[in-house]
C-alpha positions in Angstrom: -61.2 -47.5 -90.8 -59.8 -44.9 -93.4 -56.6 -43.0 -93.3 -59.1 -40.0 -93.1 -60.9 -41.3 -90.0 -58.1 -42.3 -88.1 -56.5 -38.7 -89.1 -59.4 -36.9 -87.5 -60.0 -39.2 -84.8 -56.6 -38.4 -83.7 -57.4 -34.6 -84.1 -60.3 -35.5 -81.8 -58.6 -37.1 -79.2 -56.2 -34.9 -79.2 -57.9 -31.5 -78.8 -60.2 -33.5 -76.3 -57.2 -34.2 -74.2 -56.4 -30.6 -73.9 -60.2 -30.0 -73.0 -59.9 -32.8 -70.1 -56.7 -31.7 -68.7 -58.3 -28.1 -68.5 -61.1 -29.7 -66.6 -59.2 -31.7 -64.6 -57.0 -28.5 -63.0 -60.5 -26.3 -62.1 -61.2 -29.5 -60.1 -57.9 -30.1 -58.5 -57.3 -28.5 -55.0 -55.4 -25.4 -55.2 -52.7 -27.2 -53.5 -51.8 -29.3 -56.6 -51.2 -26.5 -58.7 -48.7 -24.3 -57.2 -45.1 -23.5 -58.3 -43.3 -26.5 -57.4 -46.0 -29.4 -58.6 -46.6 -27.0 -62.0 -42.4 -27.5 -62.3 -43.1 -31.3 -61.9 -46.2 -31.1 -64.7 -43.7 -29.0 -67.5 -40.9 -31.5 -67.1 -43.0 -34.4 -68.1 -45.0 -32.3 -70.5 -41.5 -31.4 -71.9 -39.8 -34.9 -71.7 -43.5 -36.3 -73.6 -43.2 -33.2 -76.1 -40.0 -34.2 -77.2 -40.6 -38.4 -77.6 -43.6 -37.3 -79.6 -41.5 -35.3 -81.9 -38.9 -37.8 -82.1 -41.7 -40.8 -83.4 -43.5 -38.8 -85.6 -40.4 -37.5 -87.0 -39.2 -41.5 -87.2 -42.5 -42.1 -88.7 -42.9 -39.7 -91.6 -39.2 -40.7 -92.7 -39.7 -44.2 -92.3 -43.1 -44.0 -94.5 -41.5 -41.7 -96.9 -38.5 -44.0 -97.5 -41.1 -46.3 -98.0 -43.4 -44.2 -100.7 -39.5 -43.2 -102.4 -38.4 -47.2 -102.5 -41.8 -48.1 -104.3 -41.6 -45.8 -106.4 -37.9 -46.2 -107.7 -38.7 -50.0 -108.0 -41.7 -49.2 -109.9 -39.5 -46.8 -112.5 -36.7 -49.5 -112.7 -39.9 -51.8 -113.6 -40.7 -49.9 -116.5 -37.2 -49.7 -117.8 -36.5 -53.3 -117.4 -40.0 -53.6 -119.2 -39.3 -52.1 -122.6 -36.1 -53.6 -122.5 -37.3 -56.8 -122.4 -39.8 -55.9 -125.4 -36.5 -54.7 -127.0 -34.8 -57.5 -126.6 -37.7 -59.5 -128.1 -38.0 -57.9 -130.7 -34.1 -58.2 -131.9 -35.0 -61.8 -131.3 -37.2 -61.7 -134.7 -40.4 -62.0 -136.2 -40.7 -65.9 -134.4 -41.0 -63.6 -131.1 -44.1 -61.5 -131.9 -46.6 -63.4 -130.4 -44.8 -63.4 -127.2 -44.3 -59.6 -127.4 -48.4 -59.1 -127.7 -48.8 -61.5 -125.1 -46.2 -59.3 -122.9 -47.7 -56.0 -123.7 -51.7 -57.4 -123.0 -50.2 -58.5 -119.3 -48.3 -55.2 -118.9 -51.7 -53.0 -120.1 -53.6 -55.7 -117.7 -51.4 -54.8 -114.5 -51.5 -50.9 -115.3 -55.1 -51.1 -115.4 -55.3 -53.2 -112.0 -53.2 -51.1 -110.3 -54.5 -47.7 -111.8 -58.0 -48.1 -112.8 -59.5 -45.8 -114.7 -63.2 -45.9 -113.4 -63.2 -44.2 -110.6 -65.3 -46.9 -108.4 -63.4 -49.7 -108.9 -60.6 -50.9 -106.5 -56.8 -51.2 -106.6 -55.7 -54.6 -107.0 -51.9 -55.7 -106.1 -52.5 -59.1 -106.4 -49.3 -60.9 -107.8 -49.6 -61.5 -111.0 -47.9 -65.1 -110.2 -50.6 -66.1 -108.5 -52.8 -66.3 -111.7 -50.2 -68.1 -113.7 -49.5 -65.2 -116.0 -45.6 -64.4 -115.1 -44.5 -68.0 -115.9 -46.7 -68.6 -118.7 -44.6 -65.8 -119.9 -41.6 -66.9 -118.8 -42.4 -70.1 -120.3 -43.5 -69.2 -124.3 -39.9 -67.3 -124.0 -38.3 -70.9 -123.0 -40.0 -72.1 -126.0 -38.1 -70.0 -128.2 -35.8 -72.0 -130.5 -33.2 -69.8 -131.3 -31.3 -70.6 -134.9 -28.5 -68.2 -134.6 -26.2 -66.8 -132.1 -27.6 -63.9 -132.0 -31.1 -65.3 -131.4 -29.8 -67.8 -128.4 -27.6 -64.8 -126.8 -31.4 -62.3 -126.9 -33.0 -65.6 -125.9 -31.0 -65.8 -122.6 -31.2 -61.7 -122.0 -35.0 -62.6 -122.3 -34.5 -65.4 -119.8 -32.3 -62.9 -117.5 -34.9 -59.7 -117.5 -37.6 -61.5 -117.1 -36.6 -63.0 -113.8 -35.3 -59.8 -112.8 -39.0 -58.4 -113.2 -40.1 -60.9 -110.9 -37.6 -60.2 -108.5 -38.8 -56.7 -108.5 -42.3 -57.5 -108.3 -42.2 -60.0 -105.6 -39.8 -57.3 -103.6 -42.4 -55.0 -104.4 -45.2 -57.0 -103.0 -43.0 -58.2 -99.9 -42.4 -54.5 -99.0 -45.9 -54.0 -98.6 -46.5 -56.5 -96.2 -43.4 -54.1 -93.8 -45.6 -51.0 -94.0 -45.8 -49.4 -90.2 -47.4 -51.0 -87.6 -50.8 -49.9 -86.4 -49.0 -50.2 -83.4 -47.2 -47.1 -83.8 -49.7 -45.1 -84.8 -51.5 -45.9 -81.5 -48.4 -45.2 -79.4 -47.8 -41.7 -80.8 -51.7 -40.8 -80.5 -51.6 -42.1 -76.4 -48.1 -40.2 -75.9 -49.7 -37.0 -77.5 -53.0 -36.9 -76.2 -50.9 -36.6 -72.8 -49.0 -33.9 -74.1 -51.9 -32.0 -74.5 -53.3 -33.2 -71.2 -50.5 -31.4 -69.6 -51.2 -28.8 -71.7 -53.9 -28.3 -70.1 -53.4 -28.5 -66.8 -51.2 -25.7 -67.4 -53.0 -23.6 -68.8 -56.0 -20.9 -68.7 -58.8 -21.4 -71.6 -59.6 -18.7 -73.2 -60.3 -18.3 -77.2 -56.5 -17.6 -78.0 -55.7 -20.3 -76.2 -58.4 -23.0 -77.5 -57.4 -21.7 -81.1 -53.9 -22.6 -80.5 -55.0 -26.0 -79.2 -57.1 -26.5 -82.0 -54.5 -25.6 -84.7 -51.8 -27.8 -83.0 -54.5 -31.0 -83.1 -55.0 -30.5 -86.5 -51.4 -30.4 -87.1 -51.0 -33.8 -85.2 -53.5 -35.4 -87.0 -52.8 -34.0 -90.3 -49.0 -35.6 -89.7 -50.7 -39.1 -89.3 -52.8 -38.5 -92.1 -49.6 -37.9 -94.4 -47.7 -41.0 -92.5 -50.8 -43.3 -92.8 -50.9 -41.8 -97.2 -47.4 -42.6 -97.6 -47.9 -46.0 -96.5 -50.1 -47.0 -98.9 -48.9 -45.5 -102.1 -50.8 -46.7 -104.4 -54.4 -45.5 -103.8 -55.4 -42.3 -101.2 -54.6 -39.2 -101.8 -50.7 -39.2 -102.1 -50.5 -42.2 -104.9 -47.3 -43.4 -107.0 -47.9 -41.9 -110.6 -48.8 -44.4 -113.6 -46.9 -42.2 -115.8 -44.0 -44.2 -116.1 -45.6 -47.3 -116.7 -48.1 -46.0 -119.4 -44.7 -44.5 -121.3 -43.2 -48.2 -120.8 -46.3 -50.0 -122.6 -46.5 -47.1 -125.1 -43.1 -47.4 -126.5 -43.9 -51.9 -126.6 -44.9 -53.3 -129.7 -42.5 -51.1 -131.6 -40.9 -52.4 -134.7 
């Protein structure tokens, strides 16, 4: 299911839970709705509301931290790409072919992650699977420095390219640590239980229905926010390609 579909499902479940709670209250014997019974329901509803609020805040914070970490690592990646290109430029004309291939690799990666065609899917597969990273690293190793400056530049290029690979693999590994679906499912169960309790305690009228629907919409939008932050390279809230495209524009300069 898409993020929007899950969010709309959450909205429907939560609002339906409130209506279900009211329907149950109309069929319960009067003694079940006396003051002492309502007090117990209020306590449980308050506990559920607290737990739901804590879980919701934790999920939003976790998703935002994940998004920020991916964005920071992308910025680091872009800056290191420019640094590596400048190191190869200082190496001399012998590294021009390596620089051209490096720029092509970066341009291809940008097109895969941020495709220009609206119907194209984002491809986040690591370049190591295609041999691009290993081929580029091999080309750096094949350079034959003749001066002390070239030897230093080659050593720096090797170090920076290894750091680039580490950051890329770290970003891929972090994608596997996204918020598990079970957390969203638990949140949905808790919030539905909360709204069922609210339905038990209230008498339905136009104002109450409107307020309950607004509350369900807020919960659904919060779930949508969590899910979107959990997918920083596609969807409505995605990391901008500006920093990588600016890095690409700086590559290849004399």
